[in-house]
Residue, then its C-alpha position, 0 to 999 in steps of 0.5 A: m800186756a792185754a790183747g789189742s794194746t800196743p807196748r808203750g812208745q809204739d803207735s798202733p796202725d790207726d794212729r799212724d794212718t791218722l798222723a800220716a793223713a794230717l801230715e799230708e793235709r798240712s803239706r797240701q796246705l803249705d804247698a798252696r800257701l807257697r804257690e799263692t805267695r809266690c804269685l803275690f811276690e811276682v805280681s808285686a815285683s812286676l808292678g813296681d814298673y810304673g811305666l806299665s799301661c793299664a792293659q800291661a798291669a792287668q796282663v801281669v795278674a792275668v799271667c801270675l795268678p794261675m801259678a797260685f793254683e795246683r791245677p792252673e790249666i783248669v782256671q781262667i782269668r780275666v782282669a779288667l782295669d780302666d782302659g786296659h784288660a787281659g785274660d779270657d772271657m769267663p765260662a758259664a758253668g763252673w765256680h766264679l770268683s770276682q774281686p773289684v779293684q778300687r782306687d780312692g773308694v771308686r771301682i776301677g776294675c775287676i779280677d775275675l777268676a773261674c774254673f772251666d771244668p768243675d769236674a776236673v777238680l780233684p776230690g777234696a780240692h777247695l775253692p780258692d781263698p778270696s783273700l788272694l784276689q783281695a791281696l791282688a786288688r790291693e796291689l793293683s790299687r797301690w800300683f795306680e796310686r804310686r803310678t799317679a804319684a810318680d807321674l805327678l812328680r815327673r810332671s812338677e820336676a819338668s815344669p819350670s814354674s814349679s822350681i823353687v829357688l832358695t836364697s839366703s839373705p844376710p841377718 
């Protein structure tokens, strides 16, 4: 066997280190996706209650969104919807992401995410994926649509003039 080569079927220490680093990175990415999925699930399940006020819907997102991050203690969330809002004021320094919430093409609110201590972000950590905020904005938009439809249905059922009486007539 030549000097510096490894027997067939054995990895060199450099190959093992490269594979270990790739596995660690992939595990980190999967953990991040799992946290984001858990956040989306909690928001979606909580927004199934159409009796929530705008402030309560905003609070659902403000409470659940930090769980999507490895270090939730360094992020601040503010969610504003129509007449309700929840969360913190945004810091002047650090990174900041914002996602509008729209209904029928009209802006009805915003989800703001910021890091109040950018030096606390671990080396190699990246900004959050904006698609998470987009997905949360879509959930809030759908909640508004469903809530409006549920209100209309409730009103139409309560109104006696909307009742339709079906009668059969002889042929």
